C-alpha positions as CSV (number, residue, x, y, z in Angstrom):
1,M,-9.7,-92.4,-25.3
2,G,-8.9,-91.1,-29.0
3,E,-9.3,-88.6,-30.9
4,S,-12.2,-87.7,-33.4
5,S,-12.2,-88.0,-36.9
6,Q,-11.2,-84.5,-37.5
7,G,-8.6,-85.0,-35.1
8,V,-9.5,-82.6,-32.3
9,T,-10.2,-84.2,-28.9
10,V,-13.7,-83.0,-28.0
11,V,-14.3,-82.3,-24.6
12,A,-18.0,-81.8,-23.5
13,L,-18.8,-79.7,-20.2
14,L,-21.9,-81.4,-19.0
15,A,-23.3,-78.4,-16.8
16,D,-26.7,-78.4,-14.8
17,P,-28.5,-75.0,-15.0
18,D,-27.5,-71.8,-12.9
19,A,-23.9,-71.6,-11.2
20,P,-22.4,-75.0,-13.2
21,T,-23.4,-73.6,-16.5
22,E,-21.8,-70.3,-15.8
23,V,-18.8,-72.0,-14.3
24,A,-18.6,-74.0,-17.4
25,Q,-19.0,-71.2,-19.8
26,R,-16.1,-69.2,-18.3
27,M,-13.5,-71.8,-18.2
28,A,-14.1,-73.3,-21.9
29,K,-13.0,-69.6,-23.0
30,D,-9.2,-70.6,-22.3
31,L,-9.5,-74.6,-21.3
32,P,-8.8,-75.4,-24.9
33,D,-5.2,-73.7,-25.1
34,R,-4.7,-74.9,-21.4
35,L,-5.2,-78.5,-22.3
36,A,-2.8,-78.7,-25.4
37,N,-0.2,-77.0,-23.4
38,A,-0.6,-80.2,-21.1
39,F,0.3,-81.7,-24.4
40,D,3.1,-79.3,-25.6
41,G,0.9,-78.2,-28.3
42,Q,0.7,-81.9,-29.6
43,R,-3.0,-82.5,-29.5
44,E,-5.6,-80.0,-30.0
45,F,-8.6,-79.6,-28.4
46,S,-12.3,-78.5,-28.4
47,V,-14.5,-77.5,-25.7
48,E,-18.3,-77.7,-26.1
49,V,-20.7,-76.5,-23.2
50,V,-23.9,-78.2,-22.5
51,S,-26.4,-76.9,-19.7
52,E,-28.8,-79.9,-18.7
53,P,-30.4,-80.9,-15.7
54,F,-28.9,-84.3,-15.7
55,T,-29.1,-84.6,-11.6
56,A,-33.1,-84.1,-11.8
57,G,-34.8,-86.1,-9.6
58,T,-31.7,-88.3,-8.3
59,E,-28.5,-88.0,-6.5
60,D,-27.7,-91.6,-6.8
61,L,-24.3,-92.0,-8.2
62,S,-24.4,-94.6,-10.3
63,T,-27.9,-93.3,-11.9
64,L,-26.2,-90.0,-12.7
65,T,-23.0,-91.9,-14.1
66,R,-25.1,-93.9,-16.3
67,R,-27.1,-90.7,-17.4
68,I,-23.8,-89.2,-18.6
69,V,-22.3,-92.1,-20.4
70,D,-26.0,-92.3,-22.3
71,R,-25.8,-88.7,-23.0
72,A,-22.3,-88.8,-24.1
73,G,-23.3,-91.9,-26.4
74,E,-25.7,-89.5,-28.4
75,E,-22.9,-87.1,-29.3
76,N,-19.5,-87.1,-30.9
77,W,-17.8,-86.5,-27.8
78,D,-14.3,-87.9,-26.5
79,V,-14.3,-86.6,-22.9
80,V,-17.3,-85.6,-20.7
81,V,-16.9,-83.8,-17.3
82,A,-20.2,-83.5,-15.5
83,L,-20.3,-80.2,-13.5
84,T,-23.0,-80.2,-10.7
85,D,-23.8,-78.1,-7.7
86,L,-25.5,-80.4,-5.6
87,P,-23.3,-81.9,-2.3
88,L,-23.4,-85.1,-3.4
89,H,-22.8,-88.4,-1.2
90,A,-20.8,-91.6,-1.8
91,G,-22.1,-93.5,1.5
92,R,-21.5,-91.4,4.2
93,R,-18.7,-89.3,2.6
94,K,-19.2,-86.5,0.5
95,L,-18.3,-86.7,-2.9
96,A,-15.6,-84.7,-5.2
97,A,-15.4,-86.5,-8.3
98,D,-16.2,-90.0,-10.1
99,L,-14.5,-91.0,-13.2
100,S,-14.8,-93.9,-15.3
101,H,-11.8,-94.2,-17.7
102,E,-13.6,-97.0,-19.8
103,H,-16.6,-94.7,-20.7
104,G,-14.3,-91.3,-20.4
105,V,-16.5,-89.4,-18.4
106,A,-16.2,-87.6,-15.0
107,L,-18.6,-86.5,-12.5
108,L,-17.6,-83.3,-10.2
109,S,-19.3,-82.0,-7.1
110,L,-18.5,-78.4,-7.3
111,P,-19.3,-77.7,-3.7
112,S,-16.1,-79.7,-2.8
113,L,-14.1,-77.3,-4.0
114,G,-14.9,-75.0,-1.2
115,G,-15.7,-71.2,-1.5
116,L,-12.4,-69.3,-2.1
117,R,-10.4,-69.3,-5.5
118,F,-13.6,-71.0,-6.9
119,H,-13.2,-70.7,-10.3
120,R,-9.6,-71.4,-10.6
121,R,-9.9,-74.7,-8.8
122,A,-12.9,-75.6,-10.7
123,R,-10.8,-75.1,-13.8
124,R,-7.8,-77.0,-12.4
125,A,-10.1,-80.0,-11.1
126,V,-11.7,-80.2,-14.6
127,E,-8.2,-80.0,-16.4
128,R,-7.2,-83.1,-14.2
129,A,-10.2,-85.0,-14.6
130,V,-9.6,-84.6,-18.7
131,L,-6.0,-85.5,-18.2
132,S,-6.8,-88.5,-16.0
133,L,-9.5,-89.9,-18.6
134,L,-7.1,-89.4,-21.5
135,D,-4.8,-91.7,-19.8
136,G,-6.8,-94.5,-21.7
137,R,-5.6,-92.9,-24.8
138,P,-4.1,-95.1,-27.7
139,A,-0.3,-96.0,-26.9
140,D,1.1,-93.8,-30.1
141,A,-0.7,-90.5,-28.6
142,P,1.6,-87.9,-26.8
143,E,1.9,-87.8,-23.5
144,P,0.9,-85.2,-21.6
145,R,3.6,-82.9,-19.5
146,R,3.6,-83.4,-15.8
147,P,0.6,-84.7,-15.1
148,R,-0.6,-84.2,-11.5
149,P,-2.5,-86.7,-9.3
150,L,-6.3,-85.6,-9.5
151,R,-6.7,-86.0,-5.6
152,R,-4.7,-82.6,-5.2
153,L,-7.2,-80.6,-7.3
154,S,-8.8,-78.8,-4.4
155,G,-5.7,-77.9,-2.3
156,R,-3.3,-79.5,0.2
157,F,-5.4,-79.3,3.3
158,A,-8.7,-79.7,1.6
159,G,-9.1,-83.6,3.2
160,V,-9.4,-85.1,-0.4
161,H,-8.7,-88.5,-0.6
162,S,-9.7,-91.7,-2.7
163,G,-13.0,-93.5,-1.8
164,P,-14.1,-97.2,-2.5
165,V,-16.0,-98.0,-5.6
166,D,-18.3,-100.8,-5.8
167,D,-17.9,-103.4,-8.4
168,E,-21.1,-102.8,-10.0
169,E,-20.7,-99.0,-10.5
170,T,-19.8,-97.3,-13.5
171,A,-17.2,-95.4,-12.0
172,D,-13.7,-97.0,-11.7
173,L,-12.2,-93.8,-9.7
174,R,-13.4,-91.9,-7.0
175,Y,-12.4,-89.1,-4.8
176,V,-14.3,-88.0,-1.6
177,V,-14.1,-85.4,1.1
178,S,-14.4,-86.4,4.8
179,G,-14.2,-84.7,8.1
180,P,-15.0,-81.8,10.0
181,G,-12.9,-79.7,7.3
182,G,-14.0,-81.3,4.6
183,Y,-17.7,-80.4,5.6
184,L,-17.0,-76.9,6.3
185,R,-15.3,-76.8,3.0
186,V,-18.6,-78.4,1.0
187,L,-20.7,-75.8,3.2
188,G,-18.6,-73.2,1.6
189,G,-18.7,-74.4,-1.8
190,M,-22.7,-74.5,-1.8
191,V,-22.8,-70.8,-0.2
192,R,-20.6,-70.0,-3.0
193,A,-22.7,-72.0,-5.6
194,N,-25.7,-70.4,-4.3
195,R,-24.3,-66.5,-5.2
196,P,-25.3,-64.7,-2.3
197,W,-24.8,-61.4,-3.9
198,R,-27.5,-62.3,-6.8
199,L,-30.0,-62.2,-3.3
200,I,-29.9,-58.8,-3.1
201,P,-31.9,-57.4,-6.0
202,G,-34.4,-59.9,-5.0
203,L,-34.7,-57.9,-1.4
204,S,-35.9,-54.8,-3.2
205,K,-39.4,-54.6,-2.0
206,A,-38.0,-55.3,1.6
207,L,-35.1,-52.9,1.1
208,A,-37.9,-50.1,0.2
209,A,-40.1,-51.0,3.3
210,A,-36.5,-50.9,5.5
211,L,-35.6,-47.3,3.9
212,A,-39.4,-46.0,4.6
213,S,-39.0,-47.1,8.2
214,G,-35.8,-45.7,8.6
215,V,-36.9,-42.4,7.1
216,I,-39.7,-42.1,9.7
217,A,-37.7,-43.2,12.7
218,T,-34.7,-41.1,12.6
219,V,-37.3,-37.6,12.7
220,N,-38.9,-39.8,15.6
221,S,-37.9,-37.8,19.2
222,T,-38.8,-41.1,20.8
223,V,-36.0,-43.1,18.7
224,W,-33.5,-40.4,19.5
225,S,-34.1,-41.3,23.1
226,L,-33.9,-44.7,23.2
227,A,-30.9,-44.4,20.9
228,I,-28.6,-42.6,23.2
229,A,-30.1,-44.4,25.7
230,L,-28.8,-47.8,24.8
231,D,-25.1,-49.0,25.4
232,T,-22.7,-50.8,22.9
233,T,-23.9,-54.2,23.8
234,R,-27.5,-53.5,23.6
235,L,-27.0,-52.4,20.1
236,V,-25.1,-55.4,19.2
237,I,-28.0,-57.3,20.5
238,A,-30.3,-55.5,18.5
239,T,-28.1,-55.4,15.3
240,I,-28.1,-59.8,15.7
241,G,-31.9,-59.7,16.5
242,S,-32.7,-57.4,13.6
243,I,-30.9,-59.4,11.1
244,A,-31.9,-62.9,12.6
245,L,-35.7,-61.6,12.4
246,M,-35.4,-60.9,8.9
247,I,-33.7,-64.3,7.9
248,G,-35.8,-66.4,10.0
249,W,-39.1,-64.6,8.1
250,L,-37.6,-65.1,4.9
251,I,-37.1,-68.9,5.2
252,V,-40.7,-68.9,6.7
253,D,-42.5,-67.2,4.4
254,A,-40.5,-68.5,0.9
255,H,-40.3,-72.4,2.7
256,L,-37.1,-72.3,2.5
257,W,-36.5,-74.9,5.2
258,D,-35.3,-78.5,3.9
259,R,-37.2,-81.6,5.5
260,A,-35.1,-84.6,5.5
261,T,-36.9,-87.3,3.1
262,G,-35.9,-90.5,5.6
263,D,-34.5,-91.4,8.5
264,S,-31.2,-92.4,7.2
265,P,-27.5,-90.7,7.9
266,Q,-27.2,-89.3,4.4
267,A,-30.7,-87.9,4.4
268,R,-30.1,-86.1,7.5
269,T,-26.9,-85.0,6.4
270,R,-28.0,-83.7,3.1
271,A,-31.1,-81.8,4.8
272,A,-28.7,-80.4,7.3
273,L,-26.2,-79.0,4.6
274,Y,-29.2,-77.5,2.5
275,N,-30.3,-75.7,5.5
276,A,-27.0,-74.5,6.6
277,S,-26.2,-73.1,3.3
278,T,-29.3,-71.4,2.8
279,V,-29.0,-69.9,6.4
280,V,-25.6,-68.3,5.7
281,T,-26.6,-67.6,2.1
282,L,-29.2,-65.5,3.4
283,S,-27.0,-64.4,6.1
284,I,-24.3,-62.9,3.8
285,G,-27.4,-61.0,1.6
286,V,-29.1,-59.8,4.8
287,L,-26.0,-58.4,6.3
288,V,-24.8,-56.4,3.3
289,C,-28.2,-54.9,3.1
290,Y,-27.9,-54.1,6.8
291,V,-24.2,-52.5,6.3
292,G,-26.1,-50.5,3.3
293,L,-28.9,-49.2,5.2
294,L,-26.4,-48.3,7.9
295,I,-24.6,-46.2,5.9
296,I,-27.6,-44.5,4.4
297,N,-29.0,-43.9,7.6
298,L,-26.0,-42.3,8.9
299,L,-25.8,-39.9,5.6
300,W,-29.9,-39.3,6.6
301,V,-29.1,-38.6,10.1
302,L,-26.2,-36.0,9.1
303,F,-28.5,-34.4,6.9
304,I,-31.8,-34.2,8.8
305,V,-31.5,-33.9,12.6
306,N,-30.7,-30.6,13.9
307,G,-28.5,-30.4,16.7
308,E,-30.5,-27.8,18.9
309,V,-33.9,-29.9,18.2
310,F,-31.9,-33.0,19.2
311,A,-30.4,-31.1,22.5
312,S,-33.7,-29.7,23.4
313,M,-35.7,-33.4,23.5
314,T,-32.8,-35.5,24.6
315,K,-31.1,-33.3,26.9
316,S,-28.1,-34.6,25.4
317,P,-25.9,-32.7,23.0
318,L,-25.8,-34.1,19.2
319,R,-21.7,-35.2,18.7
320,A,-20.3,-37.6,16.3
321,A,-21.0,-40.7,18.9
322,E,-24.5,-39.5,18.9
323,Y,-25.0,-39.3,15.2
324,W,-23.3,-43.0,14.7
325,T,-25.6,-44.5,17.7
326,L,-28.6,-42.7,16.4
327,A,-27.8,-44.4,12.4
328,W,-27.0,-47.6,14.1
329,F,-30.1,-48.0,16.0
330,V,-32.4,-46.9,13.1
331,A,-30.8,-49.4,11.1
332,S,-32.2,-52.1,13.3
333,V,-35.5,-50.7,13.4
334,A,-35.5,-50.6,9.8
335,T,-34.5,-53.9,9.3
336,V,-37.1,-55.3,11.1
337,G,-39.6,-53.0,8.9
338,G,-37.9,-54.6,5.9
339,A,-38.5,-57.9,7.3
340,L,-42.1,-57.3,7.2
341,G,-41.8,-55.6,3.6
342,S,-40.1,-59.0,2.8
343,G,-43.5,-60.8,2.7
344,L,-44.4,-59.0,-0.5
345,E,-41.4,-60.4,-2.3
346,S,-42.3,-62.7,-5.6
347,D,-38.7,-62.9,-7.1
348,E,-37.3,-66.1,-7.4
349,A,-33.8,-64.8,-6.4
350,I,-34.6,-65.5,-2.9
351,R,-35.8,-69.3,-3.6
352,A,-32.8,-69.4,-5.5
353,A,-31.1,-69.6,-2.4
354,A,-32.5,-73.1,-1.2
355,Y,-30.8,-76.2,-3.4
356,S,-34.1,-77.7,-2.5
357,K,-36.0,-75.2,-4.8
358,R,-33.5,-75.3,-7.6
359,E,-33.7,-79.2,-7.4
360,Q,-37.5,-78.7,-8.0
361,E,-37.0,-76.6,-10.7
362,R,-34.4,-78.9,-12.4
363,R,-37.3,-81.6,-12.0
364,R,-40.0,-79.7,-13.9
365,M,-37.5,-78.7,-16.7
366,L,-36.7,-82.5,-17.0
367,E,-40.6,-83.0,-17.3
368,D,-41.1,-80.3,-19.5
369,E,-38.4,-81.5,-21.9
370,D,-39.9,-85.0,-21.7
371,E,-43.6,-83.6,-22.4
372,G,-42.2,-81.8,-25.3
373,E,-40.7,-85.0,-27.0
374,G,-43.8,-86.7,-26.5
375,D,-45.8,-84.3,-28.7
């Protein structure tokens, strides 16, 4: 690849909406300087971020690469790196990155980076993809300093290795993730791309219902008697059961379960990944809400429950252990009440926890754009 007529190498980050766009915008701030440093300052870079649903309607790698190449042909870009939060597949393996040095484009599946140190790994992956694409530069272009193999972009133990590329495909270099560790890494990346913390505001009505249930349960003498009668094992079972009930209700009520669109192993693997990421995402969000309820209930119990009244009703003194047990049990009861209240939710943050729902949004966005151009 060469340089633009202004002597600046233009790098475009073509990102799917939501998490990929946020990742691209964040790394675009210092990416030009980091790329320039790789060439000892002898080359100047400019980075543009374009947010478009380029994966809408398909996950076929050849189709996606052609879309990226066609989009690059419409602009004065020297290098294009496309970012998506979809777990793309290359045959039976999960894709990490596809590169076409002839066209100067790369496709990066962000879930392959895993869930830890996500932004740093994404920035490193984009940097190495750009440097790899620039290996097709003119002979008089400056050499990058200490280029690193792209296969190491996700870490030493990531299970990332080169994969086969068919002759008819646009890509000429491919890296895939394989093995059980690779599967877990992709799942972690999908959960990270789902941004579980954004689920919590979407559960506002459920939290309100849970808090109301907790307030009522805290002053109920029957609940007091039940709480002190339960041992730790039963309290743990009540906790797990209430959280599972909330998660199950959210999945059913918001229609978050993804069904395989075919009988192929790839379709079943895709559905399994989507559903696993949805369950883990919801589990994190609901668990955080549960801990919040537990803390609030503990404070409420400390404030409202009178020791003499408690002892007269339960025939047991109110000590620190009883405070904790009552708050713990009430948190589980309140979570069940919150599950019922979650049926009132209409916030899109819940549906955003499912990849299938975000894919539907992308398809609608693409259709809207096509209709607008037709008008």
